[in-house]
C-alpha positions, 0 to 999 in steps of 0.5 A: 216364148218370153217369161210371163213375169217379164211380160207382166213387168213390161206392161206394168212399166208401160202402165206406170208411164200413164202418170200425167206428164207433169209428174213424169208420165203419160195418160188415159188412152195409153192405159187402155191400150196397155191393158188390152193385150194383158186382158187377152192373155190373163184377165186376172193379172190385168185386174191386179195390175190396175189395182196395184198401179192405177187405183192407188195413184188415182185415189190421190189424184184428186188430193188438194195438196200435190205432195201426196200425189207426187209421193205416189207417182214417184213410187209408181214410176220407180218400179215399186208396187202400191196397195190400196185400202178403201175402207176399214182403216182410221188414223191413230197414234202409236207412241206419239207417231201417226199410224193407220190402224184397223181390223178386218182390213181389205187390201187391193194390190199385188204381192210385194207392194210397199206403199199403202194408199188409204181412203179415209172417210169421216162424215162428209169429209174424205182424206187420203193417207200414204203409209209404209207397208210391209212387203209381205203384207199381200202374200197369199192374195187371191187371184184378183189381188185381194187380201184380208188382214185381221189387224193392220197398223202401219206408220203414216207418211202423209195425209191430205183432204180428198175432194172426190173419192167416188170419181177416183174409183170411177176413173179406175173402174172405167179404164180397167173395164174398157180394157177388159172388153178385149177379153170379151171380144176374144171370148166372142171370137172363140164362141163365134168360131165354135158356132160356125163349125159345130153342126146341129139339127142339120145346120151349123149352130150359128144358123139356129135362131136362138144362137144367132140371136145370142151372138148378135146381142153380144156383138151389139153389146160390145158395140154399145160398150165401145161407145161408152168407152170413147166417152169415158176416155175422152172425159179423162184425157180432156180433164184439166186441173181447174175444172177436174173431170166430167164425172158423169161419163165415168160414173156411167162407164164404171157401172155399166161396162163391167155388167156388159162384160158379165152379161155378154160372157153369160150369153156366150156361155149359153151358146157354147154350153160351158162356163168357167169349168172349161179348162181343156180342149179346143175352146178352153180359152173361153173358160180362161176369160170367164174365170179371169173376168169373174171379179171385174164387176165387184172390183170396178163396178161396185155401185156404192163406190162408183156412183155418187151417194145421192144417185144410187138406187136401193137394193142395187137396182139400175138407176134410171139416170144411168140408162138414159145417160148411157143411151145419150153417150152411145148415140153421141159416139155412134156417128149415126145419121139423124134418120134414114128412110126406114127408121130414125137411127138415133132414136132406135139405137137409144131405145135398144141401149136402154132395153139392153141395160134393163136386162144387164143383171139377168142371169138368162137374157132372151135372144134377139129376134130376127125382126129386131136385128134388121135396124140394129145391123144397120147401126153396126154398119154405120158405126166403126168400132176401134180396133 
């Protein structure tokens, strides 16, 4: 078996190649394809990789002066790590030289990062700053690649105006969460295998109405998520410098996808009867996925970062425009006919998406009833999911 660190380096090299071609790399669909197998093996590692490679680069992608972006791209493509700080730092001076300084600073990235990309906010104006970082700054980072420093002062290499830090966060969150669906799919396969083989009350678990409804809901949630992913990846791949990103699919994906993954795992845990504490035995892989994906929502779906300030809801509630926009994206990507002999397929699918999104943050969601699944299974048949 190959060494895990070699696998990590291989995937990191492929991920670095996703820097746009004009700076020596490739782009978005490759990000998802590269991260998916990493998520299947080690979701926590995949989240760290995206923080250490994608987020620093994308934080500067929207800088108005290309010199900052080129510096970060050069650092990433040469095989070095970056860290990112999205709050807690400000520009200052130390002996006449410009520095970044702050207290209680939260850094995201992998151990060994030697370049810091910081997003600085000053009223309505945001800047991105690039600074030298001591290589031991992230020693002791938690599993998801986070370290908090009581005090930090580092010399600044370059600064620039950042036109849209929210979209930069949303791009990273959308692409990372899109790849994280691979781990959720593996968890679904694990629990489906358990339910098909475990007997209870004279039948297999997957034939019990409650478990059957939970498994059907999980499959449809991942179908819905795949459709959102297609729209988000297209929004990135089709972006051009003159017009930038079509931001709405990215905001929707960054908000919705981590919550779909979390909700799906909670539902599957109900069927399996175990959560993160499952560490050994035939279905221990489920516990690995549950633990590894625990940080996804906090790292990629923070509504204070992935949604524009004027489109957030109080107290973290689901914004109404998110559910409407997600339903529209899902219908557009579904390939469903306008109508069938029984129901209007598009209208039914849109209604289902909105209803499921309303329950995203519920700790326990009700299983789908048998009469719910008739037209939804028709939707699954009519829609091809990417592998």
